[in-house]
C-alpha positions in Angstrom: 4.6 9.9 14.5 3.5 7.6 11.6 6.3 6.3 9.5 5.4 5.2 6.0 7.1 3.7 3.0 6.4 4.3 -0.7 6.8 1.8 -3.5 5.6 2.3 -7.1 2.8 0.0 -8.0 3.9 -3.0 -10.1 2.0 -5.5 -12.1 1.5 -7.9 -9.2 -0.1 -5.2 -7.0 -3.6 -5.2 -8.5 -5.1 -6.7 -5.4 -4.1 -3.7 -3.2 -5.2 -1.2 -5.9 -8.6 -2.9 -6.2 -9.0 -2.9 -2.5 -9.0 0.9 -2.6 -10.9 1.7 -5.8 -13.7 -0.9 -5.1 -14.3 0.6 -1.6 -17.4 2.8 -1.6 -16.1 4.8 1.4 -12.8 5.5 -0.3 -14.3 6.5 -3.6 -17.2 8.5 -2.2 -15.4 11.8 -2.6 -13.4 10.8 -5.7 -15.8 9.3 -8.2 -18.9 9.0 -6.0 -18.9 5.3 -6.8 -16.9 2.1 -6.3 -15.0 1.1 -9.5 -16.1 -2.4 -10.8 -13.4 -5.0 -11.5 -13.2 -4.7 -15.4 -12.9 -0.9 -15.2 -10.3 -1.1 -12.4 -8.2 -3.5 -14.5 -8.2 -1.1 -17.4 -7.4 1.8 -15.0 -4.6 -0.2 -13.4 -2.9 -0.9 -16.8 -2.9 2.9 -17.4 -1.4 3.5 -14.0 1.4 1.0 -14.7 2.1 2.7 -18.0 2.4 6.1 -16.3 4.7 4.6 -13.7 7.1 3.4 -16.4 7.4 6.8 -18.0 9.2 8.6 -15.2 11.4 7.8 -12.2 9.8 10.0 -9.6 6.4 10.6 -11.0 3.7 7.9 -10.7 1.4 6.1 -8.3 2.8 4.6 -5.1 1.6 2.0 -2.7 1.8 3.3 0.8 2.8 1.0 3.7 3.2 1.4 7.4 7.0 1.2 7.8 6.8 -0.8 11.0 4.0 -3.3 10.3 4.3 -3.4 6.5 0.5 -3.0 6.4 -1.0 -1.5 3.2 -2.5 1.9 3.9 -3.3 3.3 0.5 -2.0 5.1 -2.6 -0.2 8.3 -3.1 0.4 9.8 -6.6 2.6 12.5 -8.1 1.4 12.9 -11.7 3.2 15.1 -14.2 1.0 17.4 -16.4 2.2 16.2 -19.8 1.1 19.5 -21.5 2.9 21.7 -18.9 5.9 19.8 -17.5 6.5 22.4 -14.8 3.2 21.3 -13.1 2.1 18.1 -11.5 -0.8 16.9 -9.4 -0.6 15.1 -6.0 -3.3 13.0 -4.5 -3.9 10.1 -2.2 -6.4 7.4 -1.2 -6.4 5.8 2.2 -8.3 2.7 3.4 -11.0 3.7 5.9 -9.4 1.8 8.8 -6.4 4.2 8.5 -8.4 7.5 8.4 -7.7 10.0 11.1 -4.3 8.6 12.0 -2.1 11.2 10.3 -1.3 9.2 7.2 -2.8 11.8 4.8 -0.5 14.5 6.2 2.5 12.2 6.0 1.7 11.1 2.4 1.2 14.8 1.3 4.6 15.7 2.9 6.5 12.9 1.1 4.9 13.7 -2.2 5.8 17.4 -1.9 9.4 16.3 -1.0 9.5 14.2 -4.2 8.1 17.1 -6.2 10.9 19.4 -4.9 13.5 17.0 -6.4 12.2 17.8 -9.9 11.9 20.9 -12.1 8.3 21.5 -11.1 7.1 25.0 -10.3 3.5 24.2 -9.3 1.7 21.4 -7.5 -2.0 21.0 -7.7 -4.4 18.9 -5.8 -8.1 18.1 -6.7 -10.5 17.4 -4.0 -14.2 17.2 -3.4 -15.2 20.6 -2.0 -16.9 18.8 0.9 -13.7 16.9 1.8 -12.7 19.0 4.8 -10.0 16.7 6.2 -8.1 16.7 2.9 -8.5 20.4 2.5 -7.1 21.0 6.0 -4.1 18.6 5.3 -3.3 20.4 2.0 -3.7 24.0 3.4 -1.3 23.1 6.3 1.2 22.0 3.6 1.0 25.5 2.0 -1.6 24.9 -0.7 -4.1 27.6 -1.4 -7.5 27.5 -3.0 -7.2 27.9 -6.7 -10.7 27.3 -8.2 -14.0 25.5 -7.6 -15.4 23.9 -10.7 -17.0 20.8 -12.2 -14.6 18.0 -13.1 -16.0 15.0 -15.1 -19.5 16.0 -14.0 -18.5 16.1 -10.3 -17.9 19.0 -8.0 -14.1 19.7 -7.6 -11.9 22.1 -5.8 -8.4 22.6 -7.1 -5.7 23.7 -4.7 -2.3 25.0 -5.8 1.2 25.2 -4.2 4.1 27.1 -5.7 7.4 25.2 -5.2 
């Protein structure tokens, strides 16, 4: 059983963040492109600002608890227009794919969500991302809608808490 640790991203964590978003394999089913340095720096500042707004909501660095190795990112993002709803998501470095980390990250994000006043969790995936769909369905998510999001195909899954 994989044991992981979450820590909110801080100002000094840009290197780990950039390692994820600049990786073409990681981003293939998120934005369909690696994020260049300048854009990643702007995005990271926005991520840090969101992290400051709430105690439990935000973007977390994910580490292997035993080795301390950086695995990826998990996020629980509050819907500012409907504060009873939030989105979960994760990005994992390719060398850690298929090792159960996605399932563990989803479980821990759902646990965090249950400590809030949320009623609904959503997750947005590429419709062709079968591994993430399986992970989310096993956690109780159901298919909500298939649509276009920012010009890219998207599948929104939903979980009632």
